[in-house]
VOGU-3710 file (C-alpha; in Angstrom, 3 decimals, decimal comma):
1> xxxxxxxxxx> 133,480/114,235/-109,559  130,325/113,146/-111,409  129,544/115,409/-114,330  126,215/113,649/-114,931  123,738/114,247/-112,047  121,665/111,144/-112,937  124,666/108,857/-112,562  125,439/110,513/-109,258  121,907/109,850/-107,916  121,951/106,213/-109,012
11> xxxxxxxxxx> 125,326/105,706/-107,341  124,019/107,175/-104,086  120,928/104,966/-104,205  122,997/101,798/-104,708  125,281/102,799/-101,856  122,222/103,366/-99,623  120,802/99,949/-100,451  124,108/98,232/-99,784  124,133/99,734/-96,321  120,432/99,224/-95,376
21> xxxxxxxxxx> 119,653/95,763/-96,816  121,803/93,809/-94,293  119,942/95,560/-91,495  116,589/94,716/-93,074  117,556/91,070/-93,503  118,797/90,871/-89,931  115,561/92,462/-88,733  113,430/89,957/-90,680  115,504/87,053/-89,326  115,118/88,359/-85,818
31> xxxxxxxxxx> 111,349/88,773/-86,357  111,060/85,240/-87,859  112,807/83,633/-84,884  110,621/85,556/-82,461  107,450/84,522/-84,289  108,460/80,842/-84,388  109,117/80,920/-80,640  105,699/82,519/-80,169  104,114/79,788/-82,360  105,713/77,029/-80,304
41> xxxxxxxxxx> 104,516/78,668/-77,095  100,950/78,783/-78,451  101,228/75,103/-79,441  102,396/74,119/-75,942  99,326/75,930/-74,539  97,028/74,219/-77,037  96,134/77,517/-78,710  96,308/76,188/-82,264  94,179/78,936/-83,812  96,665/81,680/-82,848
51> xxxxxxxxxx> 99,594/79,495/-83,946  97,919/78,910/-87,312  97,355/82,638/-87,851  101,031/83,523/-87,223  102,326/80,660/-89,379  100,127/81,634/-92,320  101,366/85,198/-92,076  104,991/83,989/-92,033  104,308/81,695/-94,980  103,411/84,684/-97,152
61> xxxxxxxxxx> 107,009/85,889/-96,906  108,586/82,414/-96,738  106,484/80,221/-99,086  109,102/77,474/-99,324  110,225/77,371/-95,713  109,994/73,718/-94,693  109,760/74,521/-90,992  106,754/76,770/-91,481  105,097/74,246/-93,806  105,661/71,411/-91,339
71> xxxxxxxxxx> 104,360/73,374/-88,359  101,303/74,464/-90,342  100,615/70,843/-91,269  100,820/69,796/-87,613  98,733/72,670/-86,246  95,994/72,031/-88,815  96,110/68,296/-88,047  95,503/68,951/-84,352  92,464/71,031/-85,370  91,217/68,109/-87,499
81> xxxxxxxxxx> 91,588/70,178/-90,695  92,992/67,140/-92,430  92,717/68,215/-96,067  94,479/71,526/-95,482  97,080/69,810/-93,286  97,888/67,381/-96,094  98,398/70,235/-98,575  101,151/71,781/-96,431  102,804/68,483/-95,503  102,923/67,330/-99,142
91> xxxxxxxxxx> 104,511/70,663/-100,091  107,015/70,234/-97,247  107,866/66,697/-98,391  108,466/67,918/-101,952  111,138/70,247/-100,556  112,763/68,005/-97,921  112,152/64,435/-99,185  112,217/63,522/-95,486  110,974/60,076/-94,420  109,709/61,613/-91,172
101> xxxxxxxxxx> 107,495/63,997/-93,146  106,274/61,071/-95,237  105,219/59,292/-92,033  103,381/62,416/-90,912  101,493/62,462/-94,220  100,437/58,829/-93,685  99,316/59,689/-90,148  97,107/62,523/-91,406  95,685/60,391/-94,227  94,702/57,710/-91,701
111> xxxxxxxxxx> 93,136/60,294/-89,380  91,210/61,706/-92,337  89,843/58,234/-93,171  88,901/57,558/-89,529  87,130/60,915/-89,368  85,227/60,126/-92,561  84,236/56,705/-91,182  82,891/58,317/-88,010  80,846/60,758/-90,090  79,399/57,819/-92,026
121> xxxxxxxxxx> 78,456/56,144/-88,747  76,798/59,321/-87,455  74,806/59,481/-90,695  73,757/55,847/-90,287  75,808/54,633/-93,256  77,374/51,723/-91,371  78,438/49,820/-94,484  80,558/52,713/-95,778  82,158/53,133/-92,335  82,816/49,416/-92,071
131> xxxxxxxxxx> 84,528/49,391/-95,461  86,997/52,074/-94,317  87,718/50,307/-91,015  88,238/46,994/-92,805  90,686/48,602/-95,246  92,706/50,181/-92,425  92,640/47,056/-90,259  93,489/44,507/-92,939  96,254/46,710/-94,394  97,643/47,105/-90,843
141> xxxxxxxxxx> 97,833/50,863/-91,366  95,736/51,428/-88,260  94,965/48,463/-86,043  93,913/49,951/-82,720  91,139/52,420/-83,606  89,916/50,701/-86,763  89,934/47,322/-85,003  87,977/48,644/-82,035  85,370/50,367/-84,220  85,096/47,356/-86,512
151> xxxxxxxxxx> 84,538/45,049/-83,539  81,850/47,334/-82,127  80,049/47,423/-85,482  80,051/43,617/-85,631  78,633/43,489/-82,089  75,871/45,899/-83,091  75,136/43,833/-86,205  75,104/40,678/-84,018  77,907/39,139/-86,055  79,372/37,885/-82,798
161> xxxxxxxxxx> 81,750/35,319/-84,281  83,540/37,968/-86,352  83,614/40,293/-83,336  85,268/37,485/-81,330  87,975/37,162/-84,028  88,608/40,930/-84,119  88,971/41,337/-80,348  91,110/38,201/-80,081  93,488/39,713/-82,659  93,558/43,034/-80,797
171> xxxxxxxxxx> 94,407/41,267/-77,519  97,412/39,639/-79,194  98,561/43,055/-80,480  97,785/45,027/-77,307  97,941/42,523/-74,422  97,962/45,275/-71,791  94,672/46,783/-72,960  91,995/45,725/-70,469  89,142/47,013/-72,631  89,861/44,523/-75,413
181> xxxxxxxxxx> 89,855/41,658/-72,903  86,433/42,783/-71,636  85,014/43,102/-75,146  86,382/39,670/-76,076  84,565/38,108/-73,112  81,412/40,074/-73,999  81,503/38,826/-77,610  81,971/35,211/-76,474  78,975/35,491/-74,122  76,780/36,962/-76,848
191> xxxxxxxxxx> 77,904/34,192/-79,186  76,693/31,686/-76,534  80,223/30,393/-75,979  79,779/30,683/-72,240  82,307/28,047/-71,183  85,019/29,655/-73,311  84,225/33,094/-71,894  84,267/31,783/-68,333  87,575/29,968/-68,843  89,257/33,050/-70,316
201> xxxxxxxxxx> 87,931/35,328/-67,553  88,989/33,116/-64,661  92,430/32,289/-66,068  93,414/35,966/-65,889  95,903/36,984/-63,161  94,274/38,107/-59,916  95,137/41,785/-60,424  93,525/41,717/-63,893  90,398/39,994/-62,557  90,153/42,611/-59,819
211> xxxxxxxxxx> 90,312/45,433/-62,378  87,660/43,770/-64,551  85,486/43,293/-61,441  85,716/47,025/-60,718  84,990/48,037/-64,331  82,641/45,332/-65,662  81,236/43,427/-62,702  78,375/42,064/-64,829  80,775/39,824/-66,788  81,302/37,654/-63,718
221> xxxxxxxxxx> 77,612/36,835/-63,407  76,983/36,600/-67,156  79,432/33,703/-67,396  77,112/31,982/-64,904  73,913/31,716/-66,981  72,688/28,374/-65,641  70,177/28,443/-62,819  67,919/26,332/-60,647  64,611/27,970/-59,714  62,128/27,290/-56,899
231> xxxxxxxxxx> 58,776/29,065/-57,179  55,384/29,265/-55,498  52,254/31,094/-56,715  48,990/31,773/-54,933  45,820/33,157/-56,542  42,694/34,398/-54,810  39,474/34,341/-56,848  36,155/36,083/-56,358  33,173/35,539/-56,074  33,882/33,766/-52,775
241> xxxxxxxxxx> 32,596/30,389/-53,903  35,592/30,193/-56,239  38,390/28,213/-54,650  41,886/29,664/-54,395  44,501/28,336/-56,808  48,145/27,401/-56,382  51,088/26,625/-58,604  54,555/25,578/-57,470  57,541/23,734/-58,816  61,196/23,702/-59,792
251> xxxxxxxxxx> 62,972/24,674/-63,000  66,436/24,009/-64,405  68,029/26,194/-67,090  71,236/24,751/-68,568  73,570/25,856/-71,382  75,228/23,103/-73,398  77,615/24,444/-76,041  75,504/27,051/-77,856  72,148/25,442/-76,988  69,948/26,201/-73,975
261> xxxxxxxxxx> 67,643/23,696/-72,253  64,919/24,590/-69,742  63,240/21,730/-67,867  60,596/22,171/-65,189  58,329/20,101/-62,969  55,118/21,921/-62,035  52,175/21,255/-59,732  48,792/22,931/-60,238  45,808/23,192/-57,882  42,729/24,504/-59,664
271> xxxxxxxxxx> 38,996/23,891/-59,497  39,522/21,751/-56,400  41,698/19,389/-58,444  45,432/18,727/-58,659  47,568/18,168/-61,733  51,273/17,984/-62,418  53,271/18,632/-65,555  56,735/18,092/-66,982  57,733/20,898/-69,311  60,736/21,519/-71,584
281> xxxxxxxxxx> 61,990/24,322/-73,817  64,942/23,881/-76,185  66,737/26,905/-77,624  68,936/25,704/-80,519  71,627/27,900/-82,006  70,207/29,104/-85,332  72,307/32,217/-85,923  72,919/35,600/-84,352  69,979/37,465/-85,900  67,495/34,638/-85,526
291> xxxxxxxxxx> 66,586/32,726/-82,384  63,745/30,717/-80,946  62,701/27,618/-79,070  60,710/24,408/-79,209  58,437/23,503/-76,295  56,964/20,232/-75,040  54,899/19,252/-72,011  53,466/16,073/-70,542  50,887/15,632/-67,792  50,629/11,916/-66,960
301> xxxxxxxxxx> 47,276/11,982/-65,108  45,789/15,159/-66,512  42,373/16,140/-65,223  42,178/19,793/-66,323  45,600/20,301/-67,963  46,295/19,111/-71,516  47,754/15,631/-71,683  50,528/16,862/-73,993  51,535/20,077/-75,705  54,111/20,975/-78,313
311> xxxxxxxxxx> 54,986/24,218/-80,027  57,615/26,679/-81,122  58,367/30,392/-81,319  60,892/32,010/-83,649  62,297/35,564/-83,585  63,988/37,492/-86,375  66,055/40,603/-85,668  65,520/43,574/-87,984  67,726/46,474/-86,888  66,214/47,873/-83,651
321> xxxxxxxxxx> 63,265/45,515/-83,431  62,361/41,862/-83,738  59,374/40,134/-85,260  58,169/36,798/-83,979  55,720/34,019/-84,669  54,677/31,242/-82,333  52,438/28,197/-82,317  51,251/25,834/-79,573  49,176/22,678/-79,874  47,344/21,374/-76,792
331> xxxxxxxxxx> 45,962/17,814/-76,553  43,170/17,519/-73,985  41,259/14,337/-73,159  38,408/15,020/-75,549  39,623/17,831/-77,788  42,596/19,636/-79,268  43,376/23,348/-79,311  45,726/25,348/-81,558  47,078/28,734/-80,490  48,929/31,148/-82,783
341> xxxxxxxxxx> 50,818/34,162/-81,462  52,579/36,643/-83,777  54,334/39,616/-82,225  57,207/42,059/-82,236  59,784/43,501/-79,828  60,977/47,098/-80,093  64,280/48,040/-78,417  64,014/51,523/-76,919  66,673/53,920/-75,536  68,121/53,362/-72,045
351> xxxxxxxxxx> 67,593/49,580/-72,201  63,797/49,750/-72,263  61,924/47,221/-74,370  58,371/47,207/-75,739  56,726/43,927/-76,742  53,374/43,346/-78,410  51,880/39,889/-78,851  48,543/38,779/-80,261  47,193/35,360/-79,157  44,661/33,782/-81,511
361> xxxxxxxxxx> 42,525/30,680/-80,821  40,651/29,674/-83,999  38,659/26,950/-82,179  36,720/29,496/-80,117  37,323/32,493/-82,410  38,877/34,319/-79,468  41,976/36,431/-78,911  44,098/38,412/-76,471  46,404/41,356/-77,187  49,223/41,754/-74,670
371> xxxxxxxxxx> 51,552/44,754/-74,334  54,679/44,562/-72,166  57,191/47,253/-71,202  60,386/46,131/-69,490  63,791/47,370/-68,381  66,804/45,332/-67,340  69,967/46,319/-65,526  72,089/43,324/-66,486  72,869/41,003/-63,587  71,172/43,340/-61,146
381> xxxxxxxxxx> 67,502/44,113/-61,661  64,741/43,472/-64,166  61,257/44,986/-64,065  58,369/44,205/-66,380  54,850/45,619/-66,583  52,212/44,235/-68,890  48,549/44,654/-69,668  46,216/42,898/-72,022  42,636/42,601/-73,148  40,567/40,307/-75,308
391> xxxxxxxxxx> 38,325/37,287/-74,937  40,706/34,672/-73,473  42,567/34,405/-70,180  46,011/35,770/-69,296  47,120/32,124/-68,812  46,436/29,477/-71,421  46,597/26,149/-69,607  43,022/24,773/-69,532  39,986/24,659/-71,792  38,304/27,172/-69,501
401> xxxxxxxxxx> 41,045/29,677/-70,238  40,125/29,848/-73,929  36,366/30,200/-73,390  35,171/33,389/-75,008  34,573/35,998/-72,295  35,607/39,640/-72,282  38,792/39,897/-70,225  41,506/42,297/-69,211  44,526/41,937/-66,952  47,616/43,629/-65,523
411> xxxxxxxxxx> 50,814/42,042/-64,286  54,148/43,100/-62,806  57,266/40,909/-62,767  60,484/41,738/-60,910  63,807/40,003/-60,277  66,709/41,206/-58,154  70,113/39,537/-58,279  71,463/40,392/-54,860  74,492/38,129/-55,178  76,524/36,813/-58,084
421> xxxxxxxxxx> 74,883/33,397/-57,678  71,504/34,256/-56,071  68,422/36,178/-57,175  64,880/36,573/-55,887  61,708/37,651/-57,617  58,139/38,638/-56,958  55,282/38,843/-59,486  51,773/40,289/-59,192  48,730/39,586/-61,353  45,221/41,041/-61,593
431> xxxxxxxxxx> 42,745/39,560/-64,070  39,086/40,266/-64,688  37,144/37,664/-66,669  33,674/39,185/-67,131  30,854/37,091/-65,583  33,389/34,440/-64,479  35,841/35,676/-61,860  38,349/38,263/-60,717  41,743/36,746/-59,997  44,491/38,312/-57,897
441> xxxxxxxxxx> 47,803/36,543/-57,497  51,291/36,681/-56,065  54,329/34,610/-57,084  57,660/34,276/-55,295  60,811/32,594/-56,565  64,450/32,024/-55,725  67,196/31,228/-58,253  70,625/29,773/-57,739  73,081/30,613/-60,569  76,254/28,927/-61,737
//
């Protein structure tokens, strides 16, 4: 029929293709459906790596398949490969113009920013992280995570007032979230707004208070910072001709707004004599990174104590440590004494704290260097150990204490809060003043908190 063999061969080839192509297409379709089912099974099992491998292989043959592009974007997102995920989702959106895909792109962009902010925090670049969180929070693109992280940064930076505002906003947005309620109370306490924190805590429904008690029991005692203290101290001195010494009294610590007042009445028995003293410390609110106090004392019939004293100490926070400077002026019957005491506090891991303080007395050209290591489990237990050496006494209350003699001492201070409103403490002291005395002492106290 065909005189030309070439035409005959071409005709046969076309006929062959017309018969085989439908089967090939059907086979590819069948293979595609099977692979997509396999991908979805891997996704349900959380095996995103295998799902990604199959999808990328399918994409080679179906580069504009919106389903493949979307699934690739999601699988890469779950693996935190945000940049690659965005590439596929943007390509998918260009094909579909779907609002749902657009929302997925926004979700990935936000996750990418949050991931970048976390990396900045891990690198110590808090300002860069804070800028991202602020942008996400203020634009309302991401309120929950960015708000939480922003609030925690402000707590770490001791910007407690801003932290209060952040957590208050988050409570209004997520009223069922117990963690934000706890952090709000925490921020109020740190900002010295104790009454406000206490009111908010105790106005919560009983079931909420019970949950907070189980999770953050310390909040219930931290909103009770005021205390009344009874104490008694006894000191044994050697050589034996030295008379024992005693000190006892009461102390009131009271918060008023953001100020703290400590008032005490003390009785001293030393050198066979008795003296009493009224003492006060005032802690004004001077910011979140700076704090300190003023001190005053008065001994109406002083025999060995100073008639009056006044002084101050101020602390400045610098990242993980604080520097301090203090001064105390003592007015005795026939002379005056000035004491200067610079120092620093270093905050260590696991709530340990190291403090160094140097006491200088220009009048006698004497000094004492004191090192203290302490650890506190908030509202439960505090332990402090200190040692010092120099040429003045561990205590600085009489003229004899600043006489220039080589000295060294050790002390241990403990306090245990066995109930929400009760704590007890015991302190030990050992002091060696060369050629004068060796002093060993024990102090006991009880505090009632409200």
